[in-house]
N, CA, C and O atoms as CSV, one atom per row, in Angstrom:
chain,resi,resn,atom,element,x,y,z
A,1,MET,N,N,242.196,165.232,6.340
A,1,MET,CA,C,240.848,165.188,6.823
A,1,MET,C,C,240.602,163.824,7.472
A,1,MET,O,O,241.022,162.796,6.941
A,2,SER,N,N,239.927,163.819,8.610
A,2,SER,CA,C,239.652,162.568,9.326
A,2,SER,C,C,238.842,161.609,8.465
A,2,SER,O,O,238.107,162.014,7.565
A,3,ALA,N,N,238.999,160.321,8.772
A,3,ALA,CA,C,238.241,159.274,8.096
A,3,ALA,C,C,237.696,158.326,9.148
A,3,ALA,O,O,238.225,158.229,10.255
A,4,TYR,N,N,236.639,157.635,8.786
A,4,TYR,CA,C,235.958,156.746,9.720
A,4,TYR,C,C,235.641,155.432,9.038
A,4,TYR,O,O,235.371,155.387,7.838
A,5,ILE,N,N,235.677,154.366,9.819
A,5,ILE,CA,C,235.151,153.088,9.349
A,5,ILE,C,C,234.024,152.712,10.296
A,5,ILE,O,O,234.194,152.686,11.515
A,6,LEU,N,N,232.872,152.421,9.710
A,6,LEU,CA,C,231.742,151.907,10.469
A,6,LEU,C,C,231.672,150.416,10.197
A,6,LEU,O,O,231.424,149.988,9.070
A,7,PHE,N,N,231.893,149.630,11.243
A,7,PHE,CA,C,231.785,148.177,11.163
A,7,PHE,C,C,230.438,147.776,11.738
A,7,PHE,O,O,230.054,148.258,12.803
A,8,GLN,N,N,229.721,146.909,11.054
A,8,GLN,CA,C,228.463,146.388,11.559
A,8,GLN,C,C,228.492,144.859,11.463
A,8,GLN,O,O,228.833,144.300,10.421
A,9,ARG,N,N,228.134,144.200,12.552
A,9,ARG,CA,C,227.959,142.747,12.492
A,9,ARG,C,C,226.473,142.491,12.316
A,9,ARG,O,O,225.659,142.866,13.160
A,10,LEU,N,N,226.132,141.846,11.205
A,10,LEU,CA,C,224.746,141.582,10.885
A,10,LEU,C,C,224.235,140.331,11.591
A,10,LEU,O,O,223.097,140.295,12.060
A,11,ASN,N,N,225.077,139.311,11.665
A,11,ASN,CA,C,224.712,138.101,12.394
A,11,ASN,C,C,225.967,137.308,12.746
A,11,ASN,O,O,227.013,137.451,12.113
A,12,THR,N,N,225.838,136.482,13.754
A,12,THR,CA,C,226.940,135.650,14.230
A,12,THR,C,C,226.827,134.258,13.632
A,12,THR,O,O,225.756,133.651,13.632
A,13,LYS,N,N,227.967,133.754,13.112
A,13,LYS,CA,C,228.024,132.390,12.590
A,13,LYS,C,C,228.858,131.498,13.502
A,13,LYS,O,O,228.551,130.317,13.667
A,14,ASP,N,N,229.915,132.058,14.098
A,14,ASP,CA,C,230.828,131.269,14.925
A,14,ASP,C,C,231.365,132.169,16.043
A,14,ASP,O,O,232.257,132.987,15.818
A,15,ALA,N,N,230.818,132.011,17.231
A,15,ALA,CA,C,231.189,132.860,18.370
A,15,ALA,C,C,232.661,132.692,18.757
A,15,ALA,O,O,233.282,133.652,19.214
A,16,GLU,N,N,233.225,131.511,18.588
A,16,GLU,CA,C,234.643,131.297,18.930
A,16,GLU,C,C,235.551,132.121,18.028
A,16,GLU,O,O,236.542,132.680,18.497
A,17,GLU,N,N,235.232,132.204,16.757
A,17,GLU,CA,C,236.028,133.025,15.824
A,17,GLU,C,C,235.941,134.499,16.219
A,17,GLU,O,O,236.944,135.211,16.185
A,18,LEU,N,N,234.751,134.957,16.591
A,18,LEU,CA,C,234.593,136.353,17.010
A,18,LEU,C,C,235.336,136.624,18.313
A,18,LEU,O,O,235.915,137.698,18.476
A,19,ASP,N,N,235.330,135.670,19.246
A,19,ASP,CA,C,236.090,135.817,20.494
A,19,ASP,C,C,237.575,135.957,20.202
A,19,ASP,O,O,238.248,136.804,20.789
A,20,PHE,N,N,238.091,135.130,19.295
A,20,PHE,CA,C,239.501,135.214,18.922
A,20,PHE,C,C,239.810,136.587,18.350
A,20,PHE,O,O,240.831,137.186,18.687
A,21,TYR,N,N,238.937,137.089,17.490
A,21,TYR,CA,C,239.107,138.405,16.883
A,21,TYR,C,C,239.169,139.485,17.963
A,21,TYR,O,O,240.076,140.317,17.962
A,22,GLU,N,N,238.222,139.471,18.864
A,22,GLU,CA,C,238.157,140.491,19.919
A,22,GLU,C,C,239.375,140.443,20.843
A,22,GLU,O,O,239.884,141.482,21.263
A,23,LYS,N,N,239.832,139.246,21.151
A,23,LYS,CA,C,240.979,139.098,22.049
A,23,LYS,C,C,242.283,139.542,21.400
A,23,LYS,O,O,243.250,139.840,22.101
A,24,ASN,N,N,242.323,139.591,20.074
A,24,ASN,CA,C,243.563,139.901,19.372
A,24,ASN,C,C,243.548,141.207,18.592
A,24,ASN,O,O,244.528,141.537,17.924
A,25,ILE,N,N,242.459,141.952,18.665
A,25,ILE,CA,C,242.368,143.190,17.884
A,25,ILE,C,C,243.414,144.219,18.318
A,25,ILE,O,O,243.921,144.966,17.481
A,26,ALA,N,N,243.743,144.270,19.594
A,26,ALA,CA,C,244.740,145.246,20.061
A,26,ALA,C,C,246.093,145.007,19.390
A,26,ALA,O,O,246.809,145.958,19.076
A,27,THR,N,N,246.435,143.758,19.174
A,27,THR,CA,C,247.694,143.426,18.497
A,27,THR,C,C,247.671,143.920,17.055
A,27,THR,O,O,248.679,144.409,16.544
A,28,ALA,N,N,246.520,143.792,16.402
A,28,ALA,CA,C,246.404,144.213,15.004
A,28,ALA,C,C,246.368,145.729,14.862
A,28,ALA,O,O,246.643,146.253,13.783
A,29,VAL,N,N,246.032,146.442,15.938
A,29,VAL,CA,C,246.063,147.906,15.903
A,29,VAL,C,C,247.501,148.381,15.844
A,29,VAL,O,O,247.829,149.307,15.103
A,30,GLY,N,N,248.369,147.737,16.639
A,30,GLY,CA,C,249.780,148.086,16.624
A,30,GLY,C,C,250.005,149.566,16.847
A,30,GLY,O,O,249.455,150.150,17.781
A,31,ASN,N,N,250.814,150.175,15.990
A,31,ASN,CA,C,251.134,151.595,16.095
A,31,ASN,C,C,250.278,152.470,15.178
A,31,ASN,O,O,250.562,153.655,15.003
A,32,HIS,N,N,249.234,151.886,14.598
A,32,HIS,CA,C,248.375,152.665,13.709
A,32,HIS,C,C,247.567,153.677,14.518
A,32,HIS,O,O,247.154,153.380,15.639
A,33,PRO,N,N,247.339,154.862,13.967
A,33,PRO,CA,C,246.597,155.914,14.683
A,33,PRO,C,C,245.085,155.681,14.622
A,33,PRO,O,O,244.395,156.225,13.760
A,34,ILE,N,N,244.590,154.871,15.543
A,34,ILE,CA,C,243.180,154.473,15.568
A,34,ILE,C,C,242.538,154.964,16.853
A,34,ILE,O,O,243.128,154.883,17.930
A,35,GLU,N,N,241.326,155.472,16.724
A,35,GLU,CA,C,240.551,155.860,17.899
A,35,GLU,C,C,239.161,155.236,17.771
A,35,GLU,O,O,238.429,155.526,16.825
A,36,ILE,N,N,238.804,154.383,18.722
A,36,ILE,CA,C,237.472,153.783,18.718
A,36,ILE,C,C,236.525,154.782,19.368
A,36,ILE,O,O,236.639,155.076,20.558
A,37,LEU,N,N,235.599,155.298,18.585
A,37,LEU,CA,C,234.674,156.321,19.073
A,37,LEU,C,C,233.449,155.714,19.737
A,37,LEU,O,O,232.924,156.270,20.701
A,38,ALA,N,N,232.995,154.582,19.229
A,38,ALA,CA,C,231.806,153.949,19.794
A,38,ALA,C,C,231.846,152.464,19.498
A,38,ALA,O,O,232.237,152.040,18.410
A,39,TYR,N,N,231.437,151.681,20.482
A,39,TYR,CA,C,231.359,150.237,20.316
A,39,TYR,C,C,230.384,149.695,21.331
A,39,TYR,O,O,230.400,150.088,22.498
A,40,GLY,N,N,229.556,148.815,20.896
A,40,GLY,CA,C,228.653,148.207,21.858
A,40,GLY,C,C,227.516,147.466,21.208
A,40,GLY,O,O,227.330,147.501,19.991
A,41,THR,N,N,226.768,146.803,22.038
A,41,THR,CA,C,225.641,146.029,21.542
A,41,THR,C,C,224.320,146.745,21.772
A,41,THR,O,O,223.315,146.373,21.167
A,42,LYS,N,N,224.289,147.772,22.638
A,42,LYS,CA,C,223.047,148.510,22.862
A,42,LYS,C,C,222.848,149.480,21.708
A,42,LYS,O,O,223.622,150.420,21.528
A,43,HIS,N,N,221.817,149.242,20.942
A,43,HIS,CA,C,221.558,150.075,19.773
A,43,HIS,C,C,220.102,149.905,19.359
A,43,HIS,O,O,219.374,149.078,19.907
A,44,GLU,N,N,219.705,150.693,18.399
A,44,GLU,CA,C,218.357,150.615,17.854
A,44,GLU,C,C,218.457,150.685,16.338
A,44,GLU,O,O,218.977,151.657,15.792
A,45,ASN,N,N,217.967,149.671,15.666
A,45,ASN,CA,C,217.968,149.656,14.210
A,45,ASN,C,C,216.851,150.561,13.707
A,45,ASN,O,O,215.671,150.292,13.932
A,46,LEU,N,N,217.231,151.628,13.031
A,46,LEU,CA,C,216.258,152.586,12.527
A,46,LEU,C,C,215.868,152.310,11.077
A,46,LEU,O,O,214.720,152.521,10.685
A,47,GLU,N,N,216.826,151.838,10.285
A,47,GLU,CA,C,216.578,151.556,8.871
A,47,GLU,C,C,217.467,150.411,8.429
A,47,GLU,O,O,218.489,150.130,9.057
A,48,GLY,N,N,217.082,149.755,7.356
A,48,GLY,CA,C,217.922,148.740,6.731
A,48,GLY,C,C,217.955,147.422,7.478
A,48,GLY,O,O,217.137,147.143,8.354
A,49,GLN,N,N,218.938,146.627,7.093
A,49,GLN,CA,C,219.100,145.292,7.651
A,49,GLN,C,C,219.439,145.369,9.138
A,49,GLN,O,O,220.283,146.176,9.529
A,50,PRO,N,N,218.807,144.557,9.968
A,50,PRO,CA,C,219.118,144.568,11.398
A,50,PRO,C,C,220.597,144.278,11.669
A,50,PRO,O,O,221.225,143.482,10.971
A,51,THR,N,N,221.129,144.929,12.681
A,51,THR,CA,C,222.532,144.822,13.066
A,51,THR,C,C,222.626,144.298,14.490
A,51,THR,O,O,221.893,144.751,15.369
A,52,GLU,N,N,223.525,143.344,14.723
A,52,GLU,CA,C,223.752,142.844,16.081
A,52,GLU,C,C,224.567,143.824,16.909
A,52,GLU,O,O,224.277,144.059,18.082
A,53,THR,N,N,225.592,144.392,16.281
A,53,THR,CA,C,226.462,145.330,16.976
A,53,THR,C,C,227.193,146.196,15.950
A,53,THR,O,O,227.262,145.849,14.771
A,54,ALA,N,N,227.730,147.309,16.402
A,54,ALA,CA,C,228.440,148.210,15.504
A,54,ALA,C,C,229.628,148.827,16.223
A,54,ALA,O,O,229.663,148.898,17.451
A,55,ARG,N,N,230.606,149.273,15.432
A,55,ARG,CA,C,231.802,149.931,15.959
A,55,ARG,C,C,232.143,151.066,15.009
A,55,ARG,O,O,232.162,150.881,13.792
A,56,LEU,N,N,232.413,152.240,15.565
A,56,LEU,CA,C,232.828,153.394,14.769
A,56,LEU,C,C,234.268,153.727,15.146
A,56,LEU,O,O,234.580,153.991,16.307
A,57,VAL,N,N,235.139,153.706,14.135
A,57,VAL,CA,C,236.569,153.884,14.349
A,57,VAL,C,C,237.043,155.098,13.551
A,57,VAL,O,O,236.668,155.278,12.393
A,58,LYS,N,N,237.872,155.928,14.188
A,58,LYS,CA,C,238.360,157.159,13.561
A,58,LYS,C,C,239.848,157.032,13.240
A,58,LYS,O,O,240.621,156.434,13.988
A,59,PHE,N,N,240.218,157.613,12.104
A,59,PHE,CA,C,241.611,157.660,11.642
A,59,PHE,C,C,241.930,159.096,11.226
A,59,PHE,O,O,241.017,159.863,10.922
A,60,PRO,N,N,243.199,159.467,11.209
A,60,PRO,CA,C,243.558,160.820,10.774
A,60,PRO,C,C,243.221,161.099,9.305
A,60,PRO,O,O,242.977,162.246,8.929
A,61,SER,N,N,243.208,160.041,8.473
A,61,SER,CA,C,242.948,160.235,7.039
A,61,SER,C,C,242.467,158.926,6.418
A,61,SER,O,O,242.558,157.862,7.029
A,62,MET,N,N,241.957,159.024,5.201
A,62,MET,CA,C,241.557,157.833,4.441
A,62,MET,C,C,242.779,156.940,4.217
A,62,MET,O,O,242.691,155.716,4.309
A,63,GLU,N,N,243.904,157.564,3.926
A,63,GLU,CA,C,245.136,156.806,3.697
A,63,GLU,C,C,245.519,155.999,4.937
A,63,GLU,O,O,245.877,154.827,4.826
A,64,ASP,N,N,245.446,156.616,6.111
A,64,ASP,CA,C,245.772,155.910,7.351
A,64,ASP,C,C,244.817,154.742,7.590
A,64,ASP,O,O,245.236,153.672,8.031
A,65,ALA,N,N,243.542,154.950,7.300
A,65,ALA,CA,C,242.547,153.886,7.482
A,65,ALA,C,C,242.849,152.706,6.566
A,65,ALA,O,O,242.785,151.555,6.995
A,66,LYS,N,N,243.175,152.984,5.323
A,66,LYS,CA,C,243.485,151.914,4.374
A,66,LYS,C,C,244.777,151.200,4.730
A,66,LYS,O,O,244.873,149.981,4.593
A,67,LYS,N,N,245.779,151.958,5.191
A,67,LYS,CA,C,247.040,151.326,5.611
A,67,LYS,C,C,246.786,150.303,6.707
A,67,LYS,O,O,247.356,149.212,6.694
A,68,TRP,N,N,245.918,150.666,7.667
A,68,TRP,CA,C,245.602,149.731,8.741
A,68,TRP,C,C,244.765,148.562,8.226
A,68,TRP,O,O,245.092,147.403,8.483
A,69,TYR,N,N,243.693,148.859,7.503
A,69,TYR,CA,C,242.763,147.824,7.054
A,69,TYR,C,C,243.457,146.772,6.199
A,69,TYR,O,O,243.153,145.584,6.305
A,70,TYR,N,N,244.384,147.201,5.357
A,70,TYR,CA,C,245.089,146.287,4.465
A,70,TYR,C,C,246.445,145.844,5.013
A,70,TYR,O,O,247.199,145.167,4.314
A,71,SER,N,N,246.763,146.218,6.254
A,71,SER,CA,C,248.038,145.794,6.846
A,71,SER,C,C,248.060,144.272,7.013
A,71,SER,O,O,247.012,143.635,7.119
A,72,ASP,N,N,249.252,143.707,7.034
A,72,ASP,CA,C,249.399,142.255,7.212
A,72,ASP,C,C,248.749,141.793,8.508
A,72,ASP,O,O,248.097,140.750,8.547
A,73,GLU,N,N,248.931,142.582,9.578
A,73,GLU,CA,C,248.394,142.194,10.888
A,73,GLU,C,C,246.866,142.138,10.880
A,73,GLU,O,O,246.267,141.178,11.366
A,74,TYR,N,N,246.246,143.175,10.324
A,74,TYR,CA,C,244.790,143.186,10.343
A,74,TYR,C,C,244.202,142.229,9.306
A,74,TYR,O,O,243.160,141.622,9.552
A,75,THR,N,N,244.848,142.089,8.165
A,75,THR,CA,C,244.363,141.160,7.147
A,75,THR,C,C,244.285,139.745,7.714
A,75,THR,O,O,243.309,139.034,7.473
A,76,ALA,N,N,245.301,139.335,8.460
A,76,ALA,CA,C,245.297,137.996,9.067
A,76,ALA,C,C,244.182,137.866,10.102
A,76,ALA,O,O,243.527,136.826,10.177
A,77,LEU,N,N,243.966,138.894,10.887
A,77,LEU,CA,C,242.940,138.841,11.924
A,77,LEU,C,C,241.537,138.973,11.340
A,77,LEU,O,O,240.591,138.369,11.847
A,78,ARG,N,N,241.404,139.748,10.295
A,78,ARG,CA,C,240.094,139.970,9.669
A,78,ARG,C,C,239.448,138.653,9.242
A,78,ARG,O,O,238.224,138.527,9.252
A,79,GLU,N,N,240.255,137.693,8.876
A,79,GLU,CA,C,239.767,136.367,8.503
A,79,GLU,C,C,238.881,135.766,9.602
A,79,GLU,O,O,237.868,135.131,9.310
A,80,HIS,N,N,239.269,135.970,10.862
A,80,HIS,CA,C,238.490,135.439,11.985
A,80,HIS,C,C,237.158,136.178,12.130
A,80,HIS,O,O,236.143,135.575,12.479
A,81,ARG,N,N,237.168,137.481,11.862
A,81,ARG,CA,C,235.931,138.252,11.923
A,81,ARG,C,C,234.958,137.774,10.859
A,81,ARG,O,O,233.771,137.604,11.134
A,82,THR,N,N,235.451,137.555,9.644
A,82,THR,CA,C,234.560,137.141,8.565
A,82,THR,C,C,234.084,135.697,8.732
A,82,THR,O,O,232.974,135.365,8.316
A,83,LYS,N,N,234.894,134.849,9.327
A,83,LYS,CA,C,234.436,133.488,9.635
A,83,LYS,C,C,233.411,133.504,10.766
A,83,LYS,O,O,232.530,132.646,10.820
A,84,GLY,N,N,233.523,134.467,11.655
A,84,GLY,CA,C,232.660,134.552,12.824
A,84,GLY,C,C,231.279,135.101,12.558
A,84,GLY,O,O,230.357,134.855,13.337
A,85,GLY,N,N,231.111,135.845,11.465
A,85,GLY,CA,C,229.793,136.412,11.187
A,85,GLY,C,C,229.772,137.180,9.888
A,85,GLY,O,O,230.797,137.366,9.234
A,86,ASP,N,N,228.595,137.616,9.534
A,86,ASP,CA,C,228.425,138.456,8.356
A,86,ASP,C,C,228.518,139.907,8.800
A,86,ASP,O,O,227.864,140.322,9.757
A,87,HIS,N,N,229.341,140.672,8.092
A,87,HIS,CA,C,229.623,142.051,8.477
A,87,HIS,C,C,229.495,143.000,7.302
A,87,HIS,O,O,229.485,142.589,6.142
A,88,MET,N,N,229.399,144.257,7.625
A,88,MET,CA,C,229.526,145.342,6.650
A,88,MET,C,C,230.579,146.295,7.211
A,88,MET,O,O,230.663,146.502,8.421
A,89,ALA,N,N,231.366,146.861,6.331
A,89,ALA,CA,C,232.347,147.880,6.745
A,89,ALA,C,C,232.348,148.975,5.681
A,89,ALA,O,O,232.469,148.711,4.485
A,90,VAL,N,N,232.209,150.213,6.160
A,90,VAL,CA,C,232.158,151.359,5.251
A,90,VAL,C,C,233.219,152.357,5.690
A,90,VAL,O,O,233.266,152.754,6.854
A,91,LEU,N,N,234.067,152.757,4.754
A,91,LEU,CA,C,235.079,153.779,5.004
A,91,LEU,C,C,234.556,155.083,4.406
A,91,LEU,O,O,234.137,155.126,3.249
A,92,PHE,N,N,234.588,156.142,5.208
A,92,PHE,CA,C,234.131,157.427,4.688
A,92,PHE,C,C,234.936,158.553,5.299
A,92,PHE,O,O,235.477,158.435,6.399
A,93,GLU,N,N,235.003,159.660,4.553
A,93,GLU,CA,C,235.756,160.839,4.966
A,93,GLU,C,C,234.869,161.733,5.838
A,93,GLU,O,O,233.665,161.847,5.612
A,94,GLY,N,N,235.488,162.360,6.835
A,94,GLY,CA,C,234.758,163.246,7.728
A,94,GLY,C,C,234.651,164.650,7.177
A,94,GLY,O,O,235.092,164.937,6.064
A,95,ASN,N,N,234.061,165.517,7.973
A,95,ASN,CA,C,233.859,166.917,7.587
A,95,ASN,C,C,234.639,167.836,8.506
A,95,ASN,O,O,234.064,168.740,9.112
A,96,ASP,N,N,235.919,167.621,8.616
A,96,ASP,CA,C,236.739,168.441,9.525
A,96,ASP,C,C,236.670,169.910,9.170
A,96,ASP,O,O,237.300,170.735,9.833
C-alpha cells in the first residue's frame, strides 16, 4: 500500500542551510522510489500552526519511506533541513 510523507516548514532559521538542502536533495533521493506529488510556497493555512511551505512525497510502501528517511544519504542531508528551519514531517499510509 502506498505511503506518504507530508513535510511542512513552519519557519526559516537559516536560509543558507535550506539552500544547501534543496540543492542536494536529488543526491539523497538516489535510487529510492520517490515521487514528489506537490511542492510549493503558494498555499493557504486552514487550521493549526502557520506553514511557510509544504511538500507531499509518495512512496510504494511505509517500509520504502522509512528506508529512504533513515538512509545514510538522507540522514546526513536532513541535518541541513533541521538547522535551516523548524519543520514537521508525518508519515502515513494511503488508501490504495
